[in-house]
ZAVOSE-717567 format. One record per residue: x, y, z of N, C-alpha, C in turn; residue in three letters. Coordinates in steps of 0.05 Angstrom, whole numbers, padded with zeros to 5 digits, always signed. Example, Ala and Ser with C-alpha at 12.3 -4.5 7.8 and 13.67 -1.06 7.14 Angstrom:
BEGIN
+00264-00114+00156+00246-00090+00156+00264-00066+00156ALA/+00257-00045+00142+00273-00021+00143+00258+00001+00157SER/
END
This chain:
BEGIN
-00350+00086-00376-00333+00078-00398-00310+00060-00388MET/-00310+00038-00407-00284+00015-00404-00258+00019-00419SER/-00243+00022-00415-00212+00007-00433-00208-00016-00439ILE/-00214-00025-00459-00210-00055-00469-00175-00053-00467THR/-00166-00086-00476-00139-00081-00481-00123-00073-00501PHE/-00146-00078-00523-00130-00078-00547-00133-00048-00550LEU/-00155-00025-00543-00149+00003-00534-00126+00014-00522ASP/-00117-00005-00504-00095-00001-00482-00068+00001-00502PHE/-00065-00022-00517-00043-00027-00537-00048-00003-00558LEU/-00070+00007-00569-00066+00026-00593-00053+00052-00585SER/-00071+00054-00556-00057+00081-00548-00033+00083-00539LYS/-00022+00060-00530+00003+00061-00527+00024+00067-00551LEU/+00012+00055-00575+00030+00063-00591+00024+00088-00609ILE/+00001+00098-00611-00009+00124-00621-00004+00154-00598MET/-00003+00147-00574-00001+00165-00550+00019+00169-00533VAL/+00045+00179-00545+00065+00176-00527+00062+00183-00497PRO/+00046+00206-00496+00044+00208-00455+00030+00190-00443HIS/+00019+00172-00464+00001+00144-00448+00029+00126-00442PHE/+00043+00127-00462+00072+00104-00454+00078+00112-00436TRP/+00086+00140-00426+00102+00151-00407+00093+00138-00377VAL/+00065+00145-00377+00049+00143-00354+00048+00111-00352ILE/+00043+00093-00372+00037+00066-00364+00073+00065-00347THR/+00086+00066-00360+00118+00058-00349+00123+00066-00321VAL/+00107+00090-00318+00111+00099-00291+00100+00086-00267LEU/+00070+00080-00277+00051+00062-00261+00059+00041-00248VAL/+00067+00020-00282+00084+00001-00273+00109+00000-00250THR/+00125+00025-00261+00145+00018-00236+00133+00029-00206GLY/+00116+00039-00208+00105+00040-00175+00095+00019-00163VAL/+00077-00003-00189+00063-00018-00175+00089-00036-00171MET/+00111-00042-00182+00140-00058-00181+00143-00053-00150PHE/+00151-00028-00138+00164-00020-00123+00148-00016-00090VAL/+00112-00014-00102+00100-00034-00078+00094-00050-00070ASN/+00108-00075-00094+00104-00106-00087+00135-00102-00064GLY/+00160-00088-00072+00189-00092-00061+00175-00082-00042CYS/+00161-00065-00029+00159-00048+00002+00139-00051+00017THR/+00117-00053+00007+00093-00060+00020+00077-00081+00028ASP/+00077-00101-00002+00068-00123-00003+00078-00140+00018ALA/+00102-00140+00024+00120-00165+00038+00110-00167+00070PRO/+00103-00140+00076+00084-00138+00105+00067-00157+00109ASN/+00054-00161+00090+00030-00189+00094+00044-00209+00099SER/+00070-00218+00098+00077-00242+00105+00099-00246+00128ILE/+00104-00213+00133+00129-00218+00155+00134-00236+00177ALA/+00108-00235+00194+00097-00245+00220+00103-00278+00212THR/+00089-00293+00197+00090-00322+00190+00119-00328+00178CYS/+00133-00315+00175+00163-00317+00170+00176-00319+00191ILE/+00177-00295+00206+00198-00296+00229+00184-00312+00252SER/+00166-00320+00254+00153-00350+00272+00165-00373+00256THR/+00169-00381+00242+00177-00399+00226+00154-00424+00217ARG/+00138-00410+00216+00114-00420+00200+00111-00427+00174CYS/+00130-00403+00160+00135-00415+00130+00158-00404+00123LEU/+00171-00422+00106+00200-00413+00093+00190-00386+00074THR/+00213-00368+00070+00207-00343+00048+00191-00344+00028PRO/+00205-00374+00013+00193-00380-00008+00163-00387-00003ASN/+00155-00403+00004+00122-00406+00008+00111-00389+00010LYS/+00121-00369+00037+00102-00346+00040+00097-00320+00020ALA/+00125-00323+00005+00125-00306-00017+00097-00317-00044LEU/+00098-00346-00046+00077-00359-00060+00045-00352-00050THR/+00046-00352-00024+00022-00342-00021+00011-00320-00024ILE/+00036-00304-00014+00029-00278-00023+00027-00269-00050SER/+00034-00283-00070+00030-00272-00104+00007-00279-00104VAL/-00011-00305-00095-00032-00317-00105-00057-00294-00093ILE/-00047-00295-00065-00080-00277-00050-00072-00245-00060PHE/-00049-00240-00062-00051-00206-00072-00069-00206-00092ASN/-00061-00224-00113-00078-00230-00136-00103-00230-00126PHE/-00112-00248-00117-00142-00249-00113-00154-00223-00098LEU/-00144-00204-00080-00153-00185-00073-00157-00162-00084GLY/-00134-00158-00110-00138-00143-00133-00171-00143-00145ILE/-00166-00172-00154-00182-00182-00176-00212-00177-00165LEU/-00219-00185-00135-00243-00193-00126-00256-00166-00121ILE/-00238-00150-00104-00239-00126-00094-00252-00108-00121MET/-00239-00111-00139-00249-00098-00165-00283-00096-00173THR/-00294-00131-00164-00319-00136-00169-00340-00124-00144PHE/-00320-00120-00124-00342-00111-00112-00342-00086-00097ILE/-00324-00066-00095-00320-00045-00084-00295-00024-00096ASN/-00300-00003-00107-00280+00004-00124-00275+00030-00106THR/-00284+00044-00086-00282+00072-00075-00261+00083-00068THR/-00240+00060-00059-00211+00069-00060-00199+00076-00077VAL/-00208+00065-00101-00194+00073-00130-00200+00107-00136ALA/-00232+00111-00133-00250+00139-00134-00240+00150-00118GLN/-00227+00145-00092-00209+00168-00081-00195+00174-00087THR/-00173+00161-00098-00145+00166-00105-00157+00182-00129ILE/-00169+00175-00148-00177+00191-00171-00183+00220-00174PHE/-00192+00227-00149-00209+00242-00140-00185+00265-00126ASN/-00169+00252-00114-00154+00270-00100-00146+00297-00097ILE/-00137+00303-00130-00124+00327-00135-00133+00331-00160ALA/-00140+00358-00172-00143+00369-00197-00127+00380-00216ASP/-00120+00373-00232-00095+00382-00246-00098+00404-00262PHE/-00128+00413-00267-00135+00438-00290-00141+00434-00316GLY/-00145+00448-00330-00159+00432-00357-00136+00438-00371ASP/-00111+00449-00374-00097+00450-00391-00080+00417-00390ASN/-00085+00394-00410-00082+00373-00406-00053+00357-00407THR/-00040+00383-00421-00011+00378-00422+00002+00378-00397HIS/+00005+00400-00390+00007+00411-00360-00003+00389-00335TYR/-00026+00373-00346-00041+00350-00322-00021+00330-00326ALA/-00016+00323-00351+00001+00298-00351+00027+00303-00349LEU/+00046+00326-00348+00066+00333-00335+00061+00321-00308ILE/+00049+00336-00293+00054+00332-00265+00041+00304-00255ALA/+00025+00291-00270+00019+00267-00262+00051+00247-00263LEU/+00059+00256-00281+00087+00248-00288+00102+00257-00265CYS/+00103+00266-00256+00121+00279-00233+00119+00271-00212ALA/+00090+00266-00204+00077+00261-00176+00090+00229-00175ALA/+00087+00213-00200+00101+00176-00196+00124+00180-00196LEU/+00142+00197-00209+00168+00197-00206+00182+00203-00188SER/+00164+00215-00171+00172+00224-00143+00164+00209-00122ALA/+00147+00188-00129+00139+00162-00112+00160+00135-00118ILE/+00168+00135-00142+00187+00111-00149+00209+00117-00135VAL/+00220+00148-00130+00250+00156-00121+00246+00155-00090CYS/+00227+00160-00074+00222+00161-00047+00222+00133-00039TRP/+00203+00109-00058+00200+00079-00048+00231+00070-00055SER/+00248+00079-00071+00280+00062-00074+00286+00066-00051ILE/+00294+00090-00050+00308+00104-00022+00301+00085-00003MET/+00275+00084+00004+00267+00067+00034+00274+00041+00025ALA/+00274+00023+00005+00274+00001+00011+00304-00001+00011TRP/+00323+00018-00011+00349+00012-00005+00358+00013+00024ALA/+00343+00030+00046+00349+00025+00081+00338+00004+00084LEU/+00319-00013+00075+00307-00031+00084+00285-00022+00106GLY/+00277-00006+00103+00253+00012+00117+00225+00013+00103VAL/+00207-00005+00117+00181-00006+00098+00167+00025+00095PRO/+00159+00027+00075+00143+00054+00072+00114+00045+00066THR/+00105+00071+00061+00077+00074+00049+00073+00085+00014SER/+00067+00073-00005+00064+00076-00029+00040+00092-00026GLU/+00019+00085-00009-00004+00095-00011-00002+00129-00009SER/+00018+00130+00016+00015+00160+00026+00033+00177+00008HIS/+00055+00163-00005+00072+00177-00018+00057+00184-00054ALA/+00040+00171-00053+00024+00169-00079+00004+00198-00075LEU/-00007+00195-00055-00029+00217-00044-00008+00241-00046ILE/+00015+00241-00029+00027+00268-00027+00039+00281-00050ALA/+00049+00253-00075+00060+00267-00099+00042+00280-00112GLY/+00011+00270-00118-00003+00282-00135-00017+00309-00117LEU/-00011+00314-00091-00020+00341-00088-00002+00362-00089THR/+00024+00355-00080+00042+00365-00084+00047+00377-00122GLY/+00042+00358-00138+00043+00361-00166+00025+00382-00174ALA/-00008+00377-00164-00028+00395-00166-00027+00425-00154SER/-00011+00421-00136-00011+00460-00123+00016+00467-00145ILE/+00039+00463-00155+00056+00467-00171+00033+00469-00198ALA/+00020+00460-00207+00004+00468-00232-00009+00485-00231ILE/-00032+00485-00209-00049+00511-00205-00042+00532-00190ARG/-00018+00524-00184-00010+00555-00165-00021+00561-00138LYS/-00025+00539-00120-00033+00547-00100-00051+00516-00093GLY/-00068+00518-00071-00082+00494-00066-00110+00489-00073ILE/-00120+00504-00098-00147+00505-00099-00153+00474-00118SER/-00134+00462-00134-00145+00443-00140-00135+00415-00120GLY/-00126+00423-00090-00134+00401-00065-00164+00392-00064ILE/-00165+00364-00065-00198+00358-00053-00193+00351-00028ASN/-00201+00364-00005-00203+00363+00020-00217+00345+00023PHE/-00239+00337+00021-00268+00314+00022-00249+00293+00019GLY/-00230+00292+00007-00219+00258+00006-00193+00265+00025GLU/-00180+00285+00020-00158+00287+00045-00168+00281+00067TRP/-00194+00283+00080-00202+00277+00107-00205+00248+00109GLN/-00211+00230+00088-00205+00196+00092-00178+00190+00088LYS/-00160+00213+00078-00129+00202+00083-00122+00202+00106VAL/-00129+00227+00122-00119+00228+00153-00134+00209+00174ILE/-00162+00210+00168-00176+00187+00183-00159+00161+00187TYR/-00157+00156+00167-00130+00132+00158-00109+00132+00173GLY/-00104+00148+00175-00071+00156+00182-00071+00151+00215LEU/-00093+00165+00229-00093+00166+00249-00113+00150+00266ILE/-00133+00152+00255-00159+00129+00268-00154+00098+00270VAL/-00141+00096+00238-00138+00061+00244-00115+00056+00257VAL/-00097+00076+00250-00070+00062+00256-00071+00058+00291ASN/-00084+00078+00302-00095+00076+00321-00104+00051+00340ILE/-00123+00047+00316-00138+00016+00328-00121-00007+00318LEU/-00102-00006+00302-00083-00025+00295-00064-00039+00316GLY/-00059-00015+00332-00040-00018+00361-00060-00034+00379PHE/-00082-00016+00378-00099-00027+00405-00115-00056+00400ALA/-00115-00059+00368-00125-00087+00373-00111-00112+00375SER/-00084-00101+00369-00056-00114+00367-00056-00129+00402GLY/-00064-00111+00410-00049-00117+00444-00075-00134+00453LEU/-00099-00115+00442-00125-00131+00463-00131-00161+00456LEU/-00120-00169+00431-00128-00192+00418-00110-00215+00427ILE/-00081-00198+00433-00064-00213+00448-00070-00224+00468THR/-00081-00205+00490-00083-00207+00512-00115-00231+00514LYS/-00128-00220+00502-00148-00247+00498-00140-00270+00489PHE/-00128-00275+00466-00118-00297+00467-00101-00319+00490ILE/-00083-00302+00504-00062-00305+00526-00083-00318+00545GLU/-00111-00301+00548-00125-00302+00571-00145-00336+00565LYS/-00150-00342+00543-00162-00367+00539-00153-00387+00530ILE/-00125-00385+00527-00102-00402+00521-00085-00413+00545CYS/-00086-00397+00564-00075-00397+00593-00066-00435+00598LYS/-00090-00447+00602-00082-00469+00616-00081-00491+00588ASN/-00082-00496+00565-00077-00505+00541-00046-00517+00536GLN/-00050-00542+00534-00028-00554+00524-00006-00535+00499ASP/+00013-00521+00510+00024-00505+00492+00034-00521+00463ARG/+00037-00544+00462+00044-00560+00433+00016-00558+00420ARG/+00001-00571+00429-00027-00566+00416-00036-00539+00408LYS/-00030-00516+00426-00038-00495+00414-00017-00479+00398ALA/+00008-00483+00399+00021-00477+00374+00021-00489+00350ASN/+00002-00515+00345-00003-00527+00324-00024-00514+00314LYS/-00042-00506+00330-00067-00493+00318-00062-00460+00307PHE/-00044-00448+00324-00033-00420+00317-00018-00423+00290PHE/-00001-00443+00281+00018-00449+00259-00006-00451+00236HIS/-00029-00469+00240-00048-00466+00218-00053-00442+00216LYS/-00058-00421+00236-00078-00398+00245-00058-00370+00224LEU/-00034-00375+00230-00021-00361+00217-00012-00354+00182GLN/-00019-00384+00177-00016-00383+00152-00043-00376+00136ILE/-00067-00382+00155-00098-00367+00148-00088-00335+00146VAL/-00076-00327+00166-00070-00295+00170-00056-00290+00146GLY/-00027-00302+00139-00013-00291+00116-00034-00289+00091ALA/-00045-00306+00080-00068-00306+00059-00079-00277+00062ALA/-00099-00277+00081-00113-00258+00087-00105-00231+00086SER/-00078-00232+00101-00059-00202+00103-00051-00194+00067MET/-00050-00214+00055-00043-00212+00026-00070-00205+00011SER/-00092-00218+00013-00115-00207+00000-00121-00177+00003PHE/-00115-00171+00035-00125-00141+00033-00105-00121+00026MET/-00077-00134+00027-00062-00113+00015-00064-00116-00012ASN/-00072-00136-00031-00077-00131-00055-00109-00116-00066GLY/-00127-00118-00043-00154-00110-00045-00152-00071-00042ALA/-00130-00073-00016-00123-00038-00020-00107-00021-00042GLN/-00084-00044-00037-00064-00029-00049-00067-00018-00082GLY/-00074-00044-00097-00078-00048-00125-00102-00027-00127GLY/-00118-00026-00115-00149-00003-00124-00126+00023-00126GLN/-00114+00033-00113-00103+00061-00112-00079+00062-00140LYS/-00065+00044-00153-00056+00044-00175-00070+00041-00201PHE/-00091+00026-00197-00105+00021-00217-00122+00052-00228MET/-00125+00064-00202-00141+00089-00199-00128+00117-00213GLY/-00095+00116-00205-00079+00129-00220-00078+00121-00249VAL/-00073+00095-00257-00070+00089-00285-00092+00106-00297PHE/-00123+00106-00294-00145+00107-00299-00141+00140-00299LEU/-00129+00152-00290-00132+00179-00287-00109+00193-00307LEU/-00094+00173-00312-00070+00180-00330-00079+00174-00366GLY/-00099+00155-00366-00115+00141-00390-00134+00166-00395ALA/-00144+00180-00375-00166+00200-00380-00147+00221-00398MET/-00130+00229-00378-00118+00252-00386-00099+00249-00417LEU/-00092+00226-00423-00075+00217-00440-00092+00216-00464ALA/-00116+00209-00466-00132+00201-00495-00144+00225-00490THR/-00150+00247-00480-00164+00267-00472-00200+00266-00470GLY/-00210+00240-00461-00235+00234-00452-00235+00245-00431SER/-00270+00250-00429-00287+00266-00411-00289+00246-00389THR/-00291+00225-00401-00314+00205-00384-00298+00193-00369GLU/-00313+00189-00342-00297+00165-00321-00295+00136-00337ARG/-00270+00125-00335-00266+00098-00340-00275+00076-00312PHE/-00289+00056-00320-00289+00034-00294-00265+00018-00306SER/-00254+00000-00281-00236-00012-00277-00240-00046-00289ILE/-00223-00052-00315-00227-00066-00329-00211-00093-00318PRO/-00219-00125-00316-00208-00136-00301-00175-00136-00314ILE/-00174-00139-00344-00141-00137-00354-00122-00121-00338TRP/-00127-00102-00326-00116-00083-00312-00110-00093-00284LEU/-00134-00110-00267-00125-00117-00244-00101-00146-00249ALA/-00104-00157-00270-00090-00171-00278-00057-00168-00276ILE/-00060-00140-00292-00037-00128-00301-00020-00121-00279TYR/-00039-00101-00253-00033-00094-00227-00012-00115-00209CYS/-00030-00143-00209-00024-00156-00189+00004-00175-00201ALA/+00013-00175-00231+00035-00194-00236+00057-00168-00227ILE/+00055-00146-00232+00074-00132-00231+00077-00124-00198PHE/+00055-00123-00185+00060-00127-00155+00078-00150-00140THR/+00071-00171-00159+00075-00204-00144+00116-00194-00155ALA/+00117-00187-00183+00144-00186-00183+00159-00175-00169ALA/+00155-00152-00155+00166-00130-00139+00173-00149-00108GLY/+00141-00163-00101+00146-00177-00078+00168-00198-00076ALA/+00166-00214-00093+00188-00241-00106+00222-00226-00106ILE/+00216-00201-00126+00247-00195-00129+00263-00184-00101ILE/+00251-00159-00090+00262-00143-00067+00254-00144-00038GLY/+00227-00162-00041+00215-00163-00014+00223-00172+00010GLY/+00247-00189+00012+00264-00198+00034+00270-00176+00053LYS/+00281-00160+00046+00296-00139+00057+00275-00128+00080LYS/+00251-00124+00070+00228-00113+00079+00221-00135+00105ILE/+00217-00154+00101+00201-00177+00110+00226-00178+00134ILE/+00247-00178+00137+00275-00175+00152+00266-00153+00178LYS/+00259-00128+00166+00247-00102+00182+00233-00115+00203THR/+00203-00120+00193+00187-00120+00197+00181-00144+00221VAL/+00187-00164+00211+00187-00196+00218+00200-00200+00243GLY/+00228-00186+00240+00253-00199+00255+00267-00179+00276MET/+00259-00156+00268+00275-00129+00280+00265-00122+00299LYS/+00233-00119+00289+00218-00096+00309+00214-00111+00340MET/+00200-00130+00328+00186-00157+00358+00195-00171+00349VAL/+00204-00194+00369+00215-00224+00366+00179-00236+00377LYS/+00170-00250+00363+00143-00262+00356+00142-00286+00357LEU/+00120-00294+00380+00107-00323+00382+00087-00328+00357GLU/+00080-00354+00357+00062-00358+00339+00035-00347+00346LYS/+00026-00347+00363+00004-00344+00375-00004-00305+00372TYR/+00024-00285+00377+00026-00269+00369+00030-00253+00344GLN/+00041-00275+00326+00037-00274+00301+00010-00271+00286GLY/-00003-00288+00298-00029-00294+00288-00051-00271+00295ALA/-00043-00262+00325-00060-00232+00338-00055-00208+00320SER/-00026-00208+00302-00020-00187+00294-00036-00181+00266ALA/-00036-00208+00250-00052-00217+00230-00085-00218+00229ASP/-00095-00218+00252-00125-00210+00255-00127-00190+00259ILE/-00115-00174+00268-00117-00140+00278-00113-00134+00251ALA/-00095-00136+00239-00090-00120+00215-00111-00123+00192SER/-00117-00151+00193-00144-00156+00170-00162-00147+00170THR/-00177-00146+00201-00199-00127+00204-00200-00097+00203CYS/-00179-00080+00206-00175-00061+00204-00171-00050+00173CYS/-00159-00069+00149-00157-00062+00124-00186-00065+00118LEU/-00194-00087+00116-00219-00093+00114-00242-00077+00113LEU/-00243-00063+00138-00267-00044+00141-00254-00014+00128GLY/-00230-00011+00126-00216+00013+00111-00232+00017+00082ALA/-00226-00011+00073-00234-00010+00038-00262-00014+00040SER/-00282-00018+00052-00311-00025+00050-00315+00001+00048LEU/-00312+00025+00068-00313+00052+00068-00297+00064+00047VAL/-00278+00059+00034-00265+00084+00017-00238+00093+00030GLY/-00234+00082+00052-00207+00100+00059-00183+00084+00055ILE/-00166+00101+00039-00141+00097+00029-00131+00080+00051PRO/-00116+00058+00058-00099+00056+00077-00073+00043+00073LEU/-00052+00049+00090-00030+00035+00084-00028+00005+00099SER/-00012-00022+00083-00014-00042+00097+00010-00040+00115THR/+00029-00025+00107+00051-00024+00122+00049-00012+00147THR/+00036+00011+00147+00025+00022+00177+00011+00013+00194HIS/-00012-00004+00184-00032-00027+00198-00024-00049+00211VAL/+00001-00054+00197+00017-00081+00206+00035-00083+00223LYS/+00050-00064+00216+00073-00052+00238+00061-00045+00265THR/+00040-00025+00269+00025-00014+00286+00016-00036+00313THR/-00001-00054+00286-00006-00081+00302+00012-00101+00317ALA/+00038-00101+00313+00057-00118+00317+00066-00104+00339ILE/+00073-00078+00338+00074-00059+00365+00054-00065+00385MET/+00033-00065+00375+00007-00071+00401+00011-00092+00411GLY/+00025-00113+00400+00023-00146+00403+00049-00146+00423VAL/+00069-00140+00414+00089-00136+00427+00086-00116+00462GLY/+00076-00101+00459+00068-00086+00481+00051-00094+00501ALA/+00036-00117+00493+00020-00127+00508+00041-00144+00528SER/+00057-00150+00528+00078-00162+00548+00093-00137+00560ARG/+00088-00118+00552+00113-00097+00564+00122-00076+00545GLY/+00132-00050+00543+00133-00041+00526+00163-00042+00517LEU/+00179-00056+00537+00203-00062+00532+00213-00084+00512ALA/+00184-00097+00503+00193-00120+00489+00187-00106+00457ARG/+00187-00080+00453+00182-00073+00424+00215-00057+00424VAL/+00224-00061+00399+00256-00043+00394+00242-00021+00380ASN/+00246-00004+00396+00229+00023+00390+00250+00039+00375TRP/+00276+00029+00374+00295+00043+00355+00283+00039+00323ASN/+00284+00009+00322+00266+00003+00293+00240+00021+00285VAL/+00225+00012+00304+00195+00037+00306+00196+00060+00298ALA/+00218+00065+00312+00216+00103+00314+00224+00107+00283ARG/+00248+00093+00274+00257+00094+00246+00237+00097+00222SER/+00216+00068+00224+00199+00069+00204+00174+00092+00212MET/+00167+00105+00240+00150+00124+00241+00160+00151+00228VAL/+00181+00157+00238+00196+00174+00218+00195+00177+00202LEU/+00197+00148+00183+00194+00150+00148+00166+00157+00139THR/+00144+00146+00156+00118+00155+00149+00110+00190+00154TRP/+00119+00195+00172+00121+00230+00181+00126+00245+00152ILE/+00156+00237+00147+00163+00258+00125+00155+00247+00096PHE/+00140+00222+00101+00132+00218+00066+00115+00237+00061ALA/+00098+00250+00073+00076+00268+00065+00083+00291+00056PHE/+00108+00314+00062+00125+00327+00061+00147+00325+00039PRO/+00158+00297+00036+00180+00296+00024+00168+00289-00001GLY/+00148+00277-00004+00136+00262-00033+00123+00289-00043CYS/+00112+00303-00030+00094+00323-00038+00118+00349-00042GLY/+00136+00354-00032+00162+00369-00037+00169+00355-00069LEU/+00177+00333-00071+00185+00323-00097+00170+00321-00120LEU/+00145+00322-00117+00127+00326-00136+00120+00354-00141GLY/+00125+00369-00125+00123+00405-00133+00147+00413-00148TYR/+00168+00402-00143+00198+00408-00154+00194+00396-00181LEU/+00195+00369-00188+00195+00359-00209+00178+00364-00231VAL/+00151+00377-00216+00130+00387-00238+00141+00411-00251THR/+00153+00433-00233+00165+00455-00242+00185+00453-00266ASN/+00204+00439-00253+00229+00432-00269+00217+00416-00301LEU/+00199+00390-00298+00186+00385-00327+00168+00410-00339LEU/+00157+00428-00328+00140+00452-00341+00168+00471-00359ILE/+00187+00474-00346+00208+00488-00354+00219+00479-00379HIS/+00220+00448-00378+00237+00432-00405+00218+00427-00420VAL/+00196+00420-00420+00175+00410-00435+00155+00436-00448PHE/
END
């Protein structure tokens, strides 16, 4: 079943719960643009291949294309998010739980953005939904552990691959370009980084957009009382792309500074190496339905690139603060989802 744009507008007017869900999902899309999408263009800005404004323009265009095209190709990431937790048969409580989970994500992400620390809305979303489900079901019976396995695989395996591939690709490029003219090589990698920024932005849209569209469709199902699964409509992909782009334009520069400038000082070929490694990891995860964080993959790839010339080249204080934020995202957002759900149940 597909929800048309006219159906969407009529439900906003007739179903108050659906209006609340829409506002919250839109807020999550926006903060994802502030904190997650900018990672895709951080390296090309830090190496001065592109100005921030030109890089943001590329990010907006290719995030949109990633969301739109992946909607036609493969929606397994959206299905993973859709199925991650079961809120039970009581629609009223289920809507409260979903609102609580989304509120937790927005609060967590705004806090991370204010500190200038890139965070993963993907994992915040999963943790918030899980905590809300535990509150509603009074236990873990509503958690789909089969879908959680994909999340764990993405967190551990793919991030290790991000670091390793960043390191190995850098070593490979250094070897084959050892005797090349440096100026000619820099011109080539200048162009390659622009391609890398576009491909990373595309994959960020392909991964991130699906997650939030999956939550929107879950909210639509609960708010309208439908028992049928909704397919992803094109207008929703466009809607998601618009608000993700708005977040990147308005709040993205703070995260770009942390990821692209503070953690590792990159040369052009190193920035290109990080982009190639990140894009390959994200593409593979998207095709098999593993929800993955652009933030995690890009930053671990940059760490691998920096480590290719020695561990001292990485600013481990900045890296440590980001890793701690990622680790605390699961219990932090899960607890927020749990507490806000219980609070809203008593109020409403």
